[in-house]
N, C-alpha and C positions, 0 to 999 in steps of 0.2 A: 340091252339089260344085263349089266354085271354083278353076279350076286358075289363073289369072291373078289374084292378089290386088291386082295393085296397078292392073290395071284393073278391078275389084269397087269399090276404095278411089274410083277417079276417076270412077265413074259414080253412088256415091251420092253422094256431094259435087255432081257435076251435078244428079241428082235434086233433090237437098232446095233446090238454086238456083231450077232452073226450077221448084219445089212455091212457094218461096217459105217456105220454111221458116228457125227461125232458129238452130236446131240440127240436129246430125247424130251418129249413134254407131255408130263404125266397128269391126270387131275390130282388134285390135293386132297388130305388128308392129314389128321395129326400123328398117325399109327406111318404116313406112308414117309414124313416130315421126317419119324423119327430115326425107319431105316435107311431114309437117304444119308442125316446124317453120320449113323454110323458107319455106312459104306466111305462117305468121306473122310471122317475120323481114321478109318484104317487102312484107305490109300487105296481101293478101290475104285472111286472115280475121282475127276479131276477136279470137281466142284461142282455148285448146284444155287438154284437162285429162284426164290417162291416170289411169283408174280400174283396180284391181286387181282380177278377181271372184274369182282361185283358179284360174282355168283359166288364158285366153290374155291377156286383158283387153282393155278397151275403151276407146278414142278418143274421145272429146266435143269437137267441133268447135261453138263458135258464130261462125256465115258474119255477115260485113260486107255492112250492110242499111244505105241512106241511109232516114234514117226518113219525109223530104218524100218525094222524088221514089219511093222501093219500088227503088232501084237496087240490083243486088248489084254489089260489087267485082271478081267473077271474072265474066267475060263470056264467056269459054270456055276450056274445058280439056281437053285431049285425049289417050292415051295413043301417042307416037312408035315405040318399040320395044316388040316383044310377042313371045310367046314363038315364032310362028311363022317371025318377022322378027326379027331384031335389025337394029337401027341403032346401029352407033359411028360414032364423030368423033375425027379428031384435034383437037389445039387449034385450028387454022387453018380445020376445016369446022365447028365448033361455028355450030349455027344462031343469026341473029338474029331474035329475034319479034319484030315490030312495030317494027321499027326501034329496039330496045333499049326500048320501051314495057310488052312484058311478058317473063316469064324463062320457059328450057328449064330443065328440072330433070336433072343429069348423075349417074350411078354412076362415081365414078372409084375409081381405086387407094386413095385419101387420102379417100374418105366421099362420101356426098351433099352434089351441093352447085349454087348455079345457074351459068347460063352465063358469068354476068361473074367469079365467081367463078373459076371452072375457065381462061378466059384468062390473069387475072392469073398465075396459077399455073403457067402453061405446059404444062397436061393436057387430055388427052383422057379420053373415055369414051364412055358407054353412055348415049344420051338418052333418057329414060325418060320427059316429058312435056315439052307446052309449056303452059303458063298466060299469058292475058291478060286 
């Protein structure tokens, strides 16, 4: 039984990146779909597809790999806020990842978004994870 589904999601993607897999399947939820969409729009993954299986559904993620150098677009991906220690940040305290080369994914009252989008809208929230 998994108690932190977002940490499980990040671990599955991280393990697939390190193992050199091209596709990873993850059980779906609305939060995971939002995080996946952000990773897609920010260029960290090649594509994704939601497949209904009659129960929870699955997200298939195609990882972005350079064919010549075999380097993945995701270098690091880790959970910031967790079930034992939530990390909330106001708009002025939102993290800047690698001098804005990476992204922090924030859960706000207006939905899940990147740190740059939250800064632009002037809202803070729970810092879910950091990707670069």
